[in-house]
Backbone bond lengths (Angstrom), bond angles and torsions (degrees), N, CA, C in turn:
res aa  C-N    CA-C-N  psi(-1)  N-CA   C-N-CA  omega(-1)  CA-C   N-CA-C  phi
1 M - - - 1.425 - - 1.583 107.59 -
2 V 1.339 113.52 -36.68 1.479 115.64 178.18 1.492 111.33 -68.15
3 I 1.273 117.34 -33.45 1.567 120.52 176.23 1.425 110.36 -65.43
4 S 1.303 121.03 -48.16 1.396 126.49 -178.76 1.496 112.94 -63.90
5 H 1.401 118.66 -36.32 1.356 122.73 176.85 1.498 110.83 -70.27
6 G 1.391 117.01 -33.68 1.501 119.41 179.75 1.534 109.31 -75.49
7 S 1.263 119.53 -33.94 1.453 121.25 178.55 1.547 110.16 -68.29
8 Q 1.336 113.71 -39.19 1.443 116.81 176.79 1.568 110.88 -62.01
9 A 1.274 110.36 -44.19 1.488 111.20 177.64 1.477 115.38 -65.52
10 H 1.305 114.88 -37.06 1.488 118.25 173.69 1.541 110.36 -60.71
11 E 1.278 115.20 -42.60 1.507 121.93 -177.28 1.574 105.24 -63.48
12 E 1.274 115.25 -41.57 1.451 116.99 -176.30 1.537 109.10 -67.57
13 E 1.351 115.86 -35.77 1.482 119.08 177.70 1.501 111.57 -66.58
14 L 1.365 112.43 -39.74 1.477 115.90 176.81 1.467 113.88 -64.45
15 R 1.372 113.81 -39.75 1.424 117.68 -177.15 1.561 109.06 -68.44
16 S 1.409 112.99 -41.55 1.495 113.61 -179.21 1.555 108.89 -69.68
17 F 1.324 116.82 -24.64 1.485 117.39 175.53 1.553 113.63 -78.30
18 C 1.374 111.61 -38.11 1.514 119.06 -175.88 1.528 111.91 -75.31
19 A 1.349 113.54 -31.34 1.498 114.21 -175.48 1.465 113.28 -61.74
20 P 1.299 119.15 -47.02 1.527 117.39 179.00 1.556 108.98 -64.23
21 K 1.351 114.53 -40.79 1.479 119.59 -175.30 1.574 107.73 -64.91
22 Q 1.380 112.01 -39.96 1.563 117.04 178.59 1.490 107.27 -59.66
23 L 1.447 113.01 -49.19 1.467 115.92 -179.04 1.530 113.58 -59.06
24 E 1.384 112.33 -39.88 1.442 119.07 179.77 1.555 108.88 -63.51
25 I 1.330 115.53 -45.82 1.454 119.51 179.10 1.457 111.47 -59.19
26 E 1.387 120.43 -48.99 1.406 123.61 179.59 1.514 109.86 -62.56
27 M 1.412 119.44 -33.99 1.405 119.37 178.83 1.583 108.57 -64.65
28 Y 1.414 110.40 -49.53 1.541 113.74 176.20 1.476 113.16 -57.33
29 W 1.354 116.45 -38.03 1.446 118.91 -178.78 1.501 114.23 -65.25
30 T 1.385 112.43 -40.54 1.391 116.34 178.68 1.557 111.27 -69.54
31 K 1.385 115.76 -36.14 1.449 119.21 173.08 1.466 113.02 -61.77
32 L 1.409 115.49 -40.97 1.489 120.10 -178.73 1.515 108.49 -69.18
33 R 1.269 115.00 -35.56 1.547 115.35 178.44 1.566 108.09 -68.57
34 E 1.407 114.67 -44.54 1.423 111.80 175.00 1.486 116.87 -56.21
35 V 1.428 111.73 -45.69 1.480 115.78 176.85 1.536 111.36 -57.87
36 Y 1.328 115.82 -43.84 1.494 119.16 179.19 1.494 111.74 -61.73
37 R 1.383 111.29 -39.46 1.508 114.08 -178.08 1.488 111.06 -68.25
38 S 1.334 114.88 -40.44 1.425 121.08 178.67 1.537 109.48 -67.24
39 Y 1.359 115.12 -36.24 1.483 116.02 174.17 1.492 113.58 -64.13
40 Q 1.356 113.74 -43.80 1.476 117.91 177.87 1.563 111.15 -61.26
41 E 1.403 114.76 -42.50 1.412 117.28 -178.70 1.533 110.41 -65.45
42 E 1.309 116.59 -36.77 1.438 119.98 178.71 1.579 111.04 -71.21
43 H 1.336 118.61 -46.62 1.371 121.10 -174.39 1.500 118.51 -94.45
44 E 1.327 116.78 2.99 1.521 123.90 176.48 1.499 110.62 -54.51
45 P 1.390 120.05 -53.20 1.482 120.09 -177.77 1.596 109.26 -58.91
46 I 1.383 114.71 -38.94 1.454 117.15 179.25 1.435 111.75 -63.78
47 M 1.356 117.61 -42.40 1.431 118.39 179.59 1.522 114.24 -70.07
48 S 1.295 114.32 -36.35 1.504 117.71 173.98 1.521 110.15 -60.88
49 H 1.346 114.02 -45.89 1.468 116.36 177.12 1.490 112.99 -63.36
50 Y 1.355 115.55 -36.03 1.476 120.57 175.85 1.505 111.11 -62.37
51 H 1.382 117.01 -47.08 1.424 121.95 177.55 1.589 111.35 -58.72
52 S 1.332 111.40 -44.69 1.531 114.73 -179.70 1.588 109.82 -64.34
53 L 1.321 113.37 -35.61 1.483 115.49 176.37 1.508 113.29 -70.43
54 R 1.311 113.23 -32.33 1.531 117.46 178.02 1.503 106.37 -67.55
55 E 1.365 115.91 -46.83 1.411 114.10 -179.95 1.545 116.00 -63.11
56 K 1.307 112.70 -37.30 1.511 117.02 175.76 1.560 107.67 -65.71
57 D 1.263 117.83 -39.27 1.437 116.57 -179.61 1.547 113.06 -65.74
58 D 1.331 114.54 -37.83 1.473 116.66 173.27 1.501 111.59 -63.44
59 F 1.297 118.91 -40.31 1.489 122.91 179.63 1.525 109.88 -67.30
60 Y 1.352 116.35 -39.68 1.450 118.15 -179.87 1.533 109.95 -72.54
61 Q 1.334 115.06 -34.54 1.460 115.08 176.65 1.521 114.90 -63.64
62 K 1.398 114.52 -36.55 1.398 122.03 175.20 1.613 109.18 -64.87
63 E 1.311 113.75 -46.81 1.483 118.71 179.93 1.493 110.10 -61.86
64 I 1.375 117.72 -40.82 1.455 119.21 -176.60 1.609 107.54 -69.39
65 A 1.353 114.93 -38.51 1.495 115.01 178.98 1.590 106.28 -66.54
66 K 1.250 120.77 -37.82 1.504 120.61 -179.40 1.462 107.36 -69.15
67 N 1.395 119.02 -43.56 1.483 118.84 178.82 1.494 111.19 -62.84
68 D 1.335 116.93 -37.47 1.490 119.19 178.39 1.514 110.42 -63.03
69 Y 1.341 114.45 -43.04 1.424 114.07 175.45 1.554 115.47 -62.52
70 Q 1.352 117.05 -39.56 1.423 120.56 175.23 1.485 112.11 -66.68
71 I 1.291 120.19 -37.22 1.386 123.48 175.91 1.521 112.25 -64.62
72 Q 1.312 115.97 -37.84 1.447 120.80 175.43 1.526 112.45 -63.95
73 L 1.366 114.76 -44.08 1.449 119.72 174.28 1.538 112.55 -61.76
74 A 1.331 115.06 -42.93 1.418 120.04 179.07 1.468 113.58 -64.09
75 S 1.363 115.02 -38.14 1.457 119.61 176.04 1.499 113.33 -66.01
76 E 1.408 116.69 -37.88 1.451 119.44 174.90 1.534 110.45 -65.14
77 N 1.404 117.14 -42.53 1.448 115.69 179.81 1.586 110.19 -67.09
78 L 1.307 114.86 -36.15 1.505 116.90 174.64 1.510 115.56 -58.30
79 M 1.286 110.25 -42.97 1.543 116.26 177.38 1.561 109.74 -63.11
80 N 1.383 113.61 -44.31 1.423 117.89 -179.96 1.526 110.94 -61.63
81 L 1.374 115.13 -46.51 1.473 121.26 -179.91 1.535 112.22 -64.00
82 Q 1.347 116.36 -39.52 1.475 120.39 176.27 1.545 108.45 -62.30
83 H 1.336 117.55 -41.61 1.462 118.09 179.25 1.527 110.76 -67.36
84 E 1.337 118.11 -40.53 1.443 119.59 178.09 1.536 110.72 -67.27
85 W 1.313 117.23 -39.38 1.436 120.41 178.68 1.550 109.83 -62.03
86 Q 1.318 118.46 -45.90 1.448 120.33 177.23 1.501 111.87 -60.30
87 K 1.339 114.79 -42.88 1.421 119.55 174.20 1.490 115.89 -59.49
88 T 1.318 114.24 -46.48 1.479 120.70 179.26 1.554 111.24 -65.30
89 T 1.323 112.19 -42.90 1.504 114.65 179.87 1.593 112.39 -64.13
90 S 1.353 115.88 -40.44 1.462 118.38 176.21 1.577 108.54 -64.18
91 T 1.309 117.81 -39.38 1.493 119.79 -177.09 1.490 108.62 -66.11
92 M 1.362 116.07 -47.13 1.484 121.40 179.06 1.497 110.33 -62.88
93 T 1.283 120.97 -39.54 1.454 122.95 177.29 1.507 110.63 -59.38
94 D 1.340 114.27 -49.11 1.492 118.97 -179.77 1.564 109.24 -60.30
95 K 1.336 114.79 -41.71 1.544 117.26 -177.02 1.483 105.94 -67.04
96 L 1.342 119.59 -46.41 1.458 119.24 -178.47 1.498 114.16 -59.36
97 T 1.372 112.62 -37.53 1.463 116.82 178.09 1.542 113.73 -65.73
98 R 1.387 111.05 -39.88 1.479 116.20 176.54 1.502 112.18 -68.53
99 M 1.408 115.13 -38.35 1.439 116.05 178.15 1.553 112.42 -66.70
100 A 1.380 115.95 -37.67 1.462 117.70 178.31 1.536 112.08 -64.71
101 S 1.377 115.69 -37.52 1.452 118.16 178.63 1.569 110.48 -72.72
102 R 1.377 115.19 -38.21 1.466 116.62 169.90 1.534 114.97 -60.51
103 K 1.271 115.54 -39.55 1.514 121.61 -179.98 1.540 108.89 -61.67
104 E 1.363 115.62 -44.58 1.433 118.71 -178.83 1.561 108.77 -66.85
105 E 1.318 113.68 -39.92 1.499 115.12 179.52 1.524 110.08 -64.37
106 L 1.333 117.80 -42.57 1.489 121.20 -178.83 1.489 108.29 -63.80
107 A 1.329 117.25 -44.39 1.447 118.96 -176.38 1.550 110.35 -64.54
108 S 1.249 118.97 -39.40 1.449 119.15 176.81 1.608 108.21 -67.35
109 K 1.330 114.87 -41.11 1.533 113.85 177.95 1.503 110.75 -63.96
110 Y 1.420 117.15 -37.79 1.447 117.96 179.51 1.543 114.56 -64.76
111 L 1.373 114.01 -37.67 1.399 117.97 175.46 1.557 113.44 -64.63
112 Q 1.316 112.32 -40.97 1.409 117.76 177.33 1.515 112.28 -63.97
113 M 1.365 114.15 -43.17 1.505 117.71 178.67 1.546 110.06 -64.37
114 K 1.362 114.41 -37.07 1.480 114.83 179.78 1.510 111.32 -66.20
115 K 1.331 116.62 -42.32 1.493 120.80 171.90 1.502 112.06 -52.45
116 D 1.297 111.14 -51.45 1.493 119.35 -177.14 1.507 111.32 -59.43
117 S 1.449 113.84 -44.69 1.393 116.07 -176.71 1.528 111.92 -69.06
118 K 1.302 116.91 -32.89 1.475 119.67 175.60 1.558 113.92 -65.51
119 L 1.424 111.85 -42.55 1.485 117.16 173.42 1.494 110.91 -60.74
120 E 1.380 118.60 -46.43 1.464 120.37 179.87 1.510 113.42 -63.60
121 S 1.425 115.46 -42.88 1.349 112.62 177.34 1.528 118.04 -64.61
122 S 1.313 116.65 -40.29 1.419 117.71 170.82 1.530 115.70 -60.66
123 K 1.341 112.32 -38.48 1.465 117.86 173.26 1.528 113.50 -61.01
124 D 1.442 112.90 -46.04 1.399 116.10 179.26 1.560 112.71 -63.76
125 S 1.348 114.70 -41.08 1.525 118.12 176.88 1.523 111.45 -58.96
126 Q 1.295 116.65 -41.18 1.408 120.54 176.63 1.526 113.42 -64.31
127 D 1.355 111.24 -45.70 1.554 112.96 176.88 1.485 111.74 -65.16
128 L 1.401 116.19 -30.77 1.453 118.64 -179.14 1.546 109.65 -67.20
129 N 1.404 113.69 -44.43 1.416 116.34 178.75 1.507 113.09 -62.54
130 I 1.338 111.92 -38.74 1.534 115.66 -179.36 1.592 109.01 -66.33
131 M 1.374 114.17 -39.78 1.446 116.03 178.68 1.494 112.20 -67.21
132 V 1.317 118.03 -39.37 1.448 121.01 178.12 1.525 110.82 -62.31
133 N 1.281 117.29 -47.26 1.480 122.20 175.59 1.532 110.89 -58.84
134 A 1.388 112.62 -44.64 1.446 115.00 -179.28 1.524 112.81 -68.94
135 S 1.347 116.93 -31.82 1.436 120.19 174.21 1.465 114.77 -61.46
136 Q 1.372 114.48 -44.64 1.473 121.55 176.32 1.464 112.81 -60.44
137 D 1.336 114.79 -43.17 1.453 118.06 176.01 1.555 111.70 -67.12
138 A 1.351 116.55 -36.22 1.434 116.41 178.56 1.446 111.84 -69.51
139 I 1.371 119.35 -38.00 1.436 124.16 174.10 1.493 112.12 -57.03
140 K 1.300 115.40 -50.05 1.474 121.42 176.11 1.492 113.66 -58.57
141 H 1.330 116.65 -43.47 1.511 122.12 177.03 1.523 109.59 -62.21
142 L 1.387 115.22 -45.22 1.487 117.57 178.59 1.525 113.18 -60.17
143 E 1.345 111.54 -43.65 1.515 114.83 177.89 1.539 112.22 -58.53
144 D 1.338 113.30 -42.88 1.533 115.63 178.31 1.509 109.57 -63.58
145 M 1.391 116.86 -43.16 1.401 118.26 177.62 1.528 113.62 -60.75
146 Y 1.337 115.77 -39.33 1.458 121.63 176.50 1.486 110.77 -58.42
147 D 1.373 116.48 -48.78 1.482 120.86 176.73 1.531 109.69 -58.13
148 K 1.298 117.23 -43.69 1.534 118.62 -179.87 1.534 110.71 -64.09
149 V 1.352 114.69 -40.78 1.528 115.94 -179.55 1.563 108.07 -68.02
150 N 1.276 119.13 -37.58 1.481 119.06 176.00 1.506 113.88 -61.92
151 K 1.342 114.56 -41.44 1.427 119.13 174.99 1.566 112.77 -61.31
152 I 1.376 113.53 -45.35 1.412 117.83 -177.45 1.598 109.02 -66.87
153 L 1.354 117.75 -33.07 1.432 117.63 178.03 1.488 109.68 -71.38
154 Q 1.315 119.64 -39.92 1.502 119.70 171.74 1.588 112.95 -56.92
155 L 1.280 114.52 -45.32 1.500 116.89 179.04 1.558 108.15 -63.58
156 A 1.311 116.83 -41.66 1.454 118.49 177.64 1.463 113.43 -60.48
157 E 1.361 117.41 -39.42 1.460 122.28 178.23 1.447 111.49 -65.41
158 I 1.349 116.99 -39.70 1.499 123.16 -178.48 1.589 105.77 -68.97
159 C 1.284 118.62 -45.77 1.421 122.43 -178.76 1.507 115.53 -68.75
160 S 1.309 116.11 -26.45 1.501 121.73 -179.01 1.574 108.95 -68.13
161 K 1.313 117.02 -23.52 1.467 119.39 176.82 1.456 114.39 -66.88
162 Y 1.390 116.03 -23.90 1.464 119.51 -176.35 1.518 111.38 -109.46
163 E 1.305 116.61 13.14 1.483 121.90 179.09 1.505 109.28 -100.44
164 H 1.449 114.67 157.16 1.451 118.87 174.01 1.529 109.07 -112.80
165 E 1.298 113.92 172.36 1.448 120.57 -176.08 1.617 110.06 -64.17
166 G 1.258 119.03 -34.39 1.412 124.49 179.38 1.548 111.67 -69.19
167 D 1.277 116.56 -26.35 1.505 121.62 -173.87 1.560 111.98 -85.85
168 K 1.317 115.38 -2.84 1.552 118.82 -179.21 1.519 108.77 -68.38
169 L 1.321 111.75 131.05 1.502 118.50 176.37 1.466 111.40 -81.07
170 T 1.323 114.96 167.54 1.492 118.72 -179.72 1.514 109.86 -70.33
171 E 1.299 115.13 127.95 1.508 119.18 -179.04 1.500 112.33 -70.63
172 D 1.262 115.71 144.15 1.461 119.57 175.60 1.571 114.74 -63.08
173 A 1.233 114.30 142.05 1.520 117.07 -178.77 1.536 104.98 -76.95
174 E 1.387 109.95 136.05 1.521 115.40 -178.61 1.615 106.05 -92.54
175 Y 1.221 112.81 123.96 1.500 118.81 -178.50 1.439 107.49 -87.17
176 D 1.281 116.64 72.58 1.474 121.70 176.42 1.499 111.48 -108.41
177 I 1.269 115.67 163.54 1.500 120.68 -177.42 1.545 110.51 -63.97
178 E 1.418 115.55 -26.10 1.484 115.36 -176.78 1.510 107.99 -78.75
179 S 1.415 118.22 -28.64 1.474 119.48 -175.44 1.563 113.68 -81.25
180 V 1.359 114.50 -3.62 1.455 115.35 -178.56 1.564 110.27 -79.47
181 D 1.247 113.43 135.57 1.470 121.70 -174.54 1.491 107.38 -80.78
182 F 1.345 118.33 108.31 1.514 123.13 -178.43 1.567 111.81 -91.30
183 E 1.334 118.40 -4.67 1.454 120.38 -176.49 1.551 110.83 -59.56
184 H 1.292 117.20 -44.04 1.438 121.10 -176.87 1.569 115.68 -92.65
185 L 1.289 115.45 12.04 1.447 121.63 177.66 1.562 112.96 -112.63
186 D 1.256 114.65 147.43 1.550 117.53 177.03 1.579 109.51 -80.92
187 K 1.312 115.91 179.97 1.447 117.96 -173.59 1.564 111.82 -72.15
188 D 1.374 118.02 -33.99 1.389 119.49 -179.56 1.604 110.43 -66.95
189 M 1.320 115.11 -40.02 1.432 119.47 179.03 1.510 110.76 -64.55
190 I 1.312 121.35 -37.97 1.447 127.87 179.96 1.522 106.27 -62.11
191 N 1.320 116.94 -50.13 1.478 121.00 179.39 1.573 112.25 -61.01
192 E 1.311 115.61 -40.99 1.492 119.99 174.53 1.452 112.85 -57.25
193 C 1.385 116.47 -48.21 1.439 120.19 179.57 1.527 113.65 -60.27
194 K 1.363 114.46 -40.60 1.454 117.45 -179.27 1.530 109.33 -68.86
195 E 1.343 119.82 -39.83 1.474 121.98 -178.49 1.527 109.34 -68.41
196 Y 1.369 114.66 -36.07 1.486 114.71 179.52 1.542 112.17 -66.31
197 S 1.337 117.32 -37.34 1.439 121.10 178.18 1.537 111.82 -62.60
198 K 1.410 110.76 -45.86 1.535 116.88 179.39 1.528 111.41 -60.69
199 M 1.369 114.34 -41.70 1.399 118.21 -174.50 1.603 110.35 -71.72
200 D 1.360 112.11 -34.79 1.482 114.79 179.21 1.530 109.68 -60.95
201 K 1.335 116.39 -47.39 1.477 119.66 176.88 1.532 112.68 -60.46
202 F 1.305 114.11 -42.17 1.453 116.50 -175.95 1.573 111.80 -69.10
203 L 1.258 115.63 -34.70 1.474 118.97 179.25 1.565 111.80 -71.11
204 L 1.370 113.81 -31.24 1.472 116.51 176.10 1.547 108.85 -67.71
205 K 1.294 116.42 -40.05 1.534 119.13 -178.93 1.590 106.69 -67.98
206 V 1.316 117.90 -38.79 1.472 121.73 -179.60 1.539 109.24 -62.24
207 N 1.310 117.52 -47.32 1.441 121.97 -179.75 1.441 113.11 -60.50
208 R 1.385 115.20 -39.68 1.483 121.68 179.88 1.530 108.13 -65.27
209 A 1.351 115.52 -44.12 1.473 119.54 -178.78 1.534 110.05 -65.53
210 K 1.324 120.91 -41.47 1.446 123.92 176.20 1.590 112.36 -57.54
211 V 1.355 114.86 -46.64 1.413 119.44 177.21 1.509 111.69 -63.04
212 Q 1.249 119.48 -38.49 1.499 118.68 -178.25 1.551 107.62 -74.44
213 T 1.336 118.62 -31.06 1.493 120.64 176.67 1.512 110.09 -63.21
214 L 1.360 115.06 -47.61 1.496 117.00 -179.41 1.554 112.19 -64.25
215 C 1.286 117.05 -34.19 1.448 118.09 176.97 1.540 109.08 -68.86
216 L 1.288 118.19 -43.08 1.525 119.51 176.15 1.465 110.11 -61.46
217 K 1.418 122.20 -39.48 1.401 119.16 -179.43 1.499 111.34 -64.21
218 T 1.339 117.16 -38.12 1.507 121.77 -178.02 1.594 106.15 -65.12
219 E 1.308 115.83 -45.74 1.455 118.48 -177.96 1.517 109.41 -67.10
220 K 1.368 121.02 -30.54 1.414 123.49 -179.00 1.619 107.57 -70.70
221 A 1.314 115.83 -38.88 1.483 118.32 178.09 1.482 111.76 -64.51
222 K 1.316 114.64 -39.83 1.540 118.10 176.33 1.481 111.09 -61.63
223 L 1.364 116.77 -43.84 1.432 119.38 177.42 1.471 117.54 -64.93
224 V 1.382 114.71 -37.57 1.425 116.22 176.94 1.523 111.46 -66.99
225 K 1.343 118.28 -37.55 1.454 121.15 174.07 1.465 113.92 -60.24
226 E 1.356 117.04 -43.13 1.499 119.99 178.38 1.505 111.59 -67.34
227 N 1.378 116.37 -33.55 1.446 121.02 179.93 1.507 110.35 -67.99
228 I 1.368 116.59 -40.95 1.486 117.09 174.74 1.503 114.26 -65.09
229 Q 1.323 117.51 -37.29 1.456 118.38 177.30 1.549 108.25 -67.52
230 L 1.333 118.81 -40.32 1.472 118.56 178.53 1.498 112.92 -61.78
231 K 1.343 118.23 -42.54 1.445 121.05 178.90 1.559 115.65 -61.87
232 N 1.398 109.93 -41.54 1.499 114.53 174.95 1.485 113.08 -64.68
233 Y 1.315 114.69 -36.90 1.489 120.51 178.55 1.542 109.04 -63.78
234 I 1.335 115.53 -50.52 1.476 117.62 -175.20 1.619 109.67 -67.85
235 K 1.360 116.63 -35.61 1.404 119.02 176.79 1.473 112.56 -62.48
236 R 1.346 118.22 -42.22 1.501 123.40 177.43 1.500 109.15 -65.11
237 Y 1.287 116.22 -40.41 1.520 118.98 -179.19 1.531 110.33 -64.33
238 L 1.282 114.19 -48.88 1.547 116.62 -177.32 1.532 110.28 -67.32
239 T 1.302 118.31 -31.10 1.501 118.61 178.45 1.554 107.16 -70.16
240 D 1.320 118.18 -46.68 1.470 118.94 175.58 1.483 114.35 -58.97
241 L 1.398 114.99 -37.19 1.457 118.11 176.57 1.537 115.56 -66.56
242 A 1.271 116.72 -35.03 1.462 123.18 -179.16 1.504 107.68 -76.92
243 L 1.333 118.98 -36.06 1.490 119.33 176.94 1.495 116.55 -76.08
244 K 1.322 117.53 -34.90 1.501 118.91 -179.65 1.492 113.35 -79.54
245 G 1.358 118.36 -26.48 1.438 120.30 178.60 1.517 110.02 85.95
246 R 1.338 116.67 -113.42 1.511 121.65 179.40 1.516 110.16 -78.83
247 D 1.317 117.01 -32.70 1.472 118.57 -175.86 1.563 110.47 -66.36
248 R 1.296 109.20 147.29 1.492 118.32 177.24 1.527 108.30 -73.30
249 P 1.319 117.68 134.73 1.472 119.58 177.08 1.520 110.86 -56.09
250 L 1.296 114.71 155.55 1.504 120.05 179.76 1.508 110.25 -66.54
251 S 1.320 120.34 -29.95 1.420 123.11 179.36 1.549 112.95 -72.07
252 M 1.341 114.00 -11.78 1.482 116.21 -171.41 1.560 109.56 -123.24
253 K 1.353 117.53 6.54 1.431 118.87 -178.93 1.544 109.53 -68.73
254 I 1.314 117.60 131.66 1.494 119.37 -178.47 1.525 106.71 -123.19
255 R 1.229 117.80 172.69 1.452 122.99 178.92 1.554 108.95 -82.64
256 T 1.304 116.25 145.28 1.462 121.47 179.49 1.521 111.89 -65.98
257 E 1.287 112.77 -39.94 1.440 118.97 -179.79 1.520 111.37 -98.36
258 A 1.293 113.08 129.01 1.512 114.61 -177.70 1.535 106.60 -80.09
259 P 1.262 116.10 144.98 1.495 119.06 178.44 1.562 111.33 -66.50
260 K 1.302 113.90 147.31 1.425 118.17 -176.80 1.641 108.03 -79.49
261 V 1.241 112.86 130.11 1.469 118.38 175.54 1.499 111.76 -120.57
262 D 1.316 116.42 134.91 1.429 119.79 -175.25 1.490 109.90 -64.64
263 A 1.279 118.06 -54.57 1.487 124.71 -177.01 1.474 110.85 -139.70
264 P 1.327 118.11 131.06 1.499 118.29 -179.64 1.490 110.99 -67.01
265 K 1.360 114.49 139.71 1.458 118.06 177.45 1.531 108.64 -92.50
266 T 1.259 113.56 133.14 1.489 121.30 176.98 1.574 108.00 -85.06
267 L 1.325 110.27 127.72 1.508 115.42 176.16 1.518 109.51 -74.69
268 N 1.326 114.75 129.42 1.472 121.12 171.16 1.486 113.41 -100.58
269 R 1.342 118.20 19.13 1.413 120.47 -176.59 1.554 108.80 -139.82
270 P 1.327 116.26 158.84 1.500 115.80 177.59 1.399 116.50 -66.84
271 V 1.341 119.63 156.59 1.492 123.36 -179.30 1.468 109.44 -71.25
272 T 1.375 115.96 132.02 1.470 121.64 179.56 1.529 112.21 -72.54
273 C 1.299 112.86 171.48 1.553 118.91 179.34 1.538 111.40 -64.97
274 I 1.413 115.19 -41.54 1.438 117.11 -175.41 1.551 109.60 -69.45
275 E 1.355 118.11 -36.06 1.486 121.50 178.91 1.486 109.24 -66.46
276 G 1.260 118.52 -41.20 1.512 122.14 178.66 1.543 108.94 -65.02
277 A 1.372 117.94 -42.75 1.459 116.09 -177.47 1.486 109.60 -69.79
278 L 1.375 118.66 -33.19 1.483 119.57 179.29 1.517 111.14 -66.16
279 S 1.350 114.88 -38.01 1.430 118.62 179.10 1.578 111.18 -65.59
280 N 1.344 114.69 -42.99 1.448 121.07 177.18 1.532 112.07 -63.43
281 A 1.374 116.88 -36.22 1.468 116.79 177.82 1.487 114.88 -68.75
282 V 1.397 114.90 -38.64 1.450 118.94 176.70 1.496 109.52 -63.42
283 Q 1.253 120.34 -45.51 1.499 122.54 -178.40 1.540 109.12 -63.13
284 H 1.335 115.52 -36.09 1.488 118.77 177.45 1.493 111.57 -68.02
285 E 1.295 120.67 -35.02 1.443 121.66 175.44 1.464 112.19 -68.71
286 K 1.269 120.34 -35.98 1.518 124.67 177.11 1.521 106.40 -64.29
287 R 1.326 119.46 -45.84 1.472 120.96 179.97 1.482 111.63 -61.80
288 M 1.362 118.13 -37.74 1.425 122.66 -178.14 1.476 110.28 -67.26
289 R 1.352 118.78 -38.30 1.457 120.21 176.08 1.537 113.24 -63.30
290 L 1.359 114.34 -41.27 1.518 118.38 178.24 1.532 106.14 -61.10
291 I 1.344 119.73 -46.49 1.424 120.88 -174.17 1.516 110.77 -64.02
292 E 1.390 116.33 -35.89 1.495 119.65 -179.70 1.512 109.54 -68.02
293 R 1.368 118.29 -38.24 1.445 121.08 177.24 1.485 113.73 -63.94
294 R 1.348 113.87 -36.41 1.505 117.37 -178.69 1.572 111.46 -76.65
295 N 1.323 119.14 -29.77 1.359 122.78 -176.35 1.561 114.17 -111.86
296 K 1.307 112.60 42.88 1.499 116.55 178.09 1.499 116.02 -64.38
297 D 1.370 114.90 -36.76 1.435 121.30 -178.51 1.536 111.88 -82.45
298 S 1.303 119.32 -5.09 1.526 120.96 -177.88 1.508 107.70 -94.11
299 D 1.327 115.35 140.78 1.454 122.08 -179.07 1.537 110.76 -86.14
300 I 1.334 118.21 -20.40 1.473 123.18 -174.26 1.559 102.47 -91.54
301 R 1.308 112.86 129.85 1.441 117.81 175.04 1.565 106.75 -128.25
302 A 1.352 113.48 127.33 1.438 118.91 -175.30 1.527 104.62 -127.85
303 Y 1.408 112.45 152.06 1.504 118.34 176.18 1.520 107.57 -107.84
304 P 1.313 118.46 125.18 1.440 120.34 179.16 1.528 109.51 -72.12
305 R 1.328 117.34 158.10 1.462 123.55 178.41 1.504 110.90 -67.07
306 V 1.289 114.46 133.51 1.434 122.94 179.48 1.530 109.06 -91.42
307 Q 1.335 120.48 132.88 1.430 124.54 176.11 1.519 111.08 -117.06
308 C 1.266 117.31 120.42 1.439 121.08 -178.82 1.525 110.61 -115.60
309 W 1.237 115.99 140.79 1.537 120.78 -176.44 1.497 104.01 -119.68
310 L 1.297 115.24 138.49 1.453 122.14 170.11 1.513 111.41 -79.63
311 Q 1.344 117.95 118.68 1.468 124.35 -179.37 1.516 108.89 -95.56
312 S 1.259 114.99 123.29 1.427 122.02 -179.58 1.519 108.10 -135.16
313 A 1.370 116.50 157.05 1.352 122.88 -179.59 1.510 112.39 -71.28
C-alpha cells in the first residue's frame, strides 16, 4: 500500500511537472507551426517559381539532349557531305581535264580535217575541170570517129555492089552473151557471165550520164555568170534612166544616123542575153516617151516595172 501510495505521489509530481512543460511544448509547437506557416506563406511564390524553373530546366535539358543528338547527326551528315563533295570535286576536275584535253585534240583534228577537205576540194575541182575538158575532147573525138565510120560504111556499101559471094571475108565474131558457149560452164559461171555483161552495159550508161552532167554543170555556171552580168547591166541602166529623167543614159546613147551597111548579115546563132536586154531597154525607152507625151499635164511621173526575159536557143 505504501508503494502504491508513493508511486501515485510520484505520478502526481510528474504530472504536475509535465503539465506546464506540455503546455510550454504545445505553445512552442503552435509558435513553430505559425512560424512555419508564415515561412511557407512568405516563401510559397519563391518555391513555386523554383518548381517552375526546375520544370523548365528539365525541359531545357531534354531539348539540349535532343539538340545535341541532332547536332551529332548533322555533324555526321556534314562530314559525309564534305567527303562526297571532295570526291565529286576531284571527279569533276578529272573530267574537266580530260574534256579539255579531248577538246584540244578534237580542235587539232578539226583543223587538220578542214585543211584536208580544202585540199581535197581543190583537187576535186581540178580533177573535175580536167574531166570536163577531157569529156569535151572525147565527145569531139567520138564525133570524128562516128563521121569516119559513116564514111567507111558508105564506102563499104558502094564496094559491096562490085563484090561476089566468094569474095566475102570472114565476119568478125560478135562477143555477145548469146554467143557464149555455156555447155562447158557450170551454173555459177553462167550467172557471172550474164551479170558481167549487164554491169558492163550499165557502167557505160552511167559514165555517159556523168559526162553529160558535168557538161551541163559547166554550161549552167556560164549561164549564171551571164545572168549576173545582165542583171547588173539592167540595174545600172534603170538607175541611169531614173536619175537622168527624159535624157537617155550615157550607156545607151546611140548615133542619130545609122551606119551604112552594104548587105545585112544574117545571124546563124541564137540571140545573146546582152542583145536581148539591149532590145528590151530600147523598147522600154520608146514606151516611156509615149507615156510622157500622154501625161504632159500630169505632175506625177511613174516608171512601170520592166520585165526582161532571157532568150536562148
